[in-house]
N, C-alpha and C positions, 0 to 999 in steps of 0.2 A: 658134428662128431666130437666126442670128448677128447681130451689130450691123450688119455691112455689108449683109446681106440686108434687114434691117429698114429701114435708111437708103434703100436702093434702092427698096424697096416704097413708102415714104413719098413719095419723089420721084415715082414713077409715079402714085400715087394723087392727089397734088396736081395733076399735069398733067391727068389725066383729069377730075378735079372742075372744074378751070378751064374745060375744054372744054364741060362740061355746065352751067356756071353754078351749080355746087354748092359749098357750103362744107364743107371737111373740118375739123370742130370738134375731134375727138380721134382719135388713132390709137395703137394698141399691138399688138405681136405677142406671141403665146404660143408654145409649143413648136412647134406645127404649124399655126397659123392666125392670122388677124389680126382685130382688132376695130376698127371704124370708127364714128364718130359723125358723120353728115352732116346738113346742112340743105339741102333741095332744093325747088325750086319744083314745083307740081302738074303742070306741063307735062312733067316728066321721068319717063319710064317706068323704074321701079326695075329691071326685068329688063335693060333696055338699059344702064343705068348699071353694074350688077354685071357684066354680060358684058364691058363695056369695061374696068372696073377689073381684072378677072381676066386678060383677054387681054393688055392692054398690060403689066401688071406681070409676068406670066409670061414673055412674050417678052424683056423687058428683063433680068430676073434670070437666065434661062437663058442669055442671050447671053454672059455673063461666063465660063461654064464653071467656076464655083466648085465645088470638091469637095463641100462640105457641101450644095450644091443638087443636084448630080447623084446623090449618094447617097440623097437623100430623095425623089426623083421618084417619082410613081405611074405607072410605065410611062414614057410620054413627057410626062406632065402634071405641072405644078407644083401646080395647084389641083385639088381634087375637083370634080365637077360640081355639088355641092350648095352651098347657102348659106342663111343665116337672116337675115331682116329683121324687126326688132322696132320697133314704133311706141312712142314715149315721150311722147305728147302730154300726159299728165297729170303726168308726173314733172318735177321741176325739172331743167333742163339741167345745172346744176353737179353734181348727184348722178350723173347718167348719165355725164357727162364724167369724173368721178373714178373711176367703175366701169371705164370703158374704159381709162383711163390706168394703173390698178392691176392689170391683168391678169397682169403678169409679177412678181407678188410672190414673194419668195424662199422662202416657206413652202409653196408649191404643188408637188405631185408632178406629173410630166407626165401629162396625160390624165385626171387625177382632179379632180372638182369639189370645191369647198370644203365642209367640213362646217359646218352652221349650228347 
């Protein structure tokens, strides 16, 4: 994702998180997806939060008509219908935050996981 798309996504995500009383603790985009670290109260349904994050950000990013976005659309959709939610209750938040923030390291090939 380009810098302007990433900046627009961050702004959209911050707005949605504020509406849900959720804290956006870390954010980073990779080539074709985003990683978010959020802290949310138990009253928030994760499926509703994700739906809102994807809907608002998609509408906002697509409204600009940027060529890099229109070229990458999946049909009419910016996001795929799938998502992953991972709980990190036992991991130190600074470790998880560093992981999220380092998703766009220069040594990664698009779509390929890191070798360990």
